[in-house]
Structure formats: C-alpha cells, structure tokens
C-alpha positions, 0 to 999 in steps of 0.5 A: 150249669150252676157254679158247683157243676164241676165240683166233687169231694175229691176236688184238691185244695188250691194249694194241692192244685198248684203243687200238682201243676208244678210237679206234673204240669202236662198231666191230663188229670191236673188240666181237668182240676185247673179247668174246673178251678178256672170255671169257678173263677170265671176264667172261661177262656182258660177253662176252655183251654184246660178242658181241651188240653185234657181231651187231646189226651183222653178224647173220650173221657166225659168229665172234660166234655162235660166241663168244656160244654158248660164252659162254652155254654157260658161263653156264648151267654156272654158273647155278642151275637156276632161272635158266637158262630165258633162257639156254637160250632164247638159246643155242638161238636162237644155235645155229639161227643158227650152223648156217646160217653156220658155216664153221670147223672149230671152229664145225662142231665146236661144232655137232656137239657140240650135235646129239649132245647133242640126240640127232641123231647123224646131223647131228652126224656130218655137221657133224663130217665137214664139220670133218674136211674142213677140218682133217683133221689136227686131233685134236679133230675125230677125237676128237669123231667118236669120241664121236658114233659111240659115242653112236649105238652104233657102237663099232668106228667110234668106236675107229677114229676115237679111234685117228686122234685119238691118231695126229695129236695132237702131242707137245704136244697129247697127253694121257692122256685121248686114250689112256684114251678109246681103251681105253674105246671098245675096251671098248665094242666088246667089250661090244657084240660079247659082247651085254652087257646093260649096256655102259659109257657112252662117255667125256665129250665132249672140251672144245671146241677151240681156234680154227682 
C-alpha cells in the first residue's frame, strides 16, 4: 500500500494522539491510530504491535486487519528471505481474516491484489468488482482490475479497464504510469491477436490505494 493507505480525514493530529494515549492508553481505537502513525513513520514493528493489540479487542474489525496486512507486507519486503517464514504465516492468516470482514474499497482492493498474486484471478476480479461498486470513481479500482484481467490473459478487457482508470483520475492523481500501463495493455492485446508466442508481461500492479 502507499504511505497514505491508512490515512483518513478523521486521523487525529500528533498532539491529539499523544493526549488520547495518555488519557486512554489501553483503548483499542487509540491503538489503531498509534499503529497508523507508526506505519507512516516506518516504525513497522511498533505498527504491528499496535494493530495486533487492537485485534485482541476487536478480532473482526477490518481496519486493523488491513493495517496489519500492509505492515506485514512491507516488513516482508524489507526482511531477508531466511527471516520471512513467520511473517508469511502471519500475513496469510491476516488475509484469511480480512477476506471474511472487508467492507471498504481499499480493503477489497488489497484482497484483490492478494488473490491475483496467488493466481486466483476469479476471486481477484470478484473482490475488485465489489470495490468498484463502492467507489466507481476511484481510479485505482480500475487500474487494479486491468492488472488482474491482464494476468488472466484478458488483454482487451484489461485495456478497457485501464482506459477507465485514466478517464476517472483527477488532475492531481494522473501520472505517466497510467498512460504507460494503457499502452502496455494495448500491446498485450495486439500481441495476443497476432498469436505472438511470447507476449509481453503486464506492468506491475499499481501501489495499494489511499484509504476510502
């Protein structure tokens, strides 16, 4: 996920968070915001601790499950391969729990990415379509759908989805990678039509989304 993945308009300022931590140090809600702040500051071990603390109080709350999943994912990317086994096991269990409880577009997109990486394109598309029903104007929904469709070899549909991502992105959200991905999907579609023996690979999945 991008660094804004856990942000929201309701995020408390640092001074408010410090005050809340003093007044209610054992509050599950305060633990969530402390975990978010730790994630932003790249204090990933602390973020994991806080999200897990909230989950002990609210085991089915999708917000700390989402936070824990993105934190564990980043920890895995920054950990040497010999130390990843415990992280991978925890991440797998977190995704299993999030799959039962996800409600927001971001949570569903993260699950879509997960299922795509696991090779389950049908489940990935289903989760992304659910995200699109919640936030049809969210460009990352359509970019993620394009990626999953391309992974499944459905290149024409991937190009259509990426065109939608380009169309709905605001001026501040637009970036060259959106257009580049669209060109790549069109190339994939053309290669498939021409029965190319070695079509190019789809571009990387877009970074996980900001919170919605």
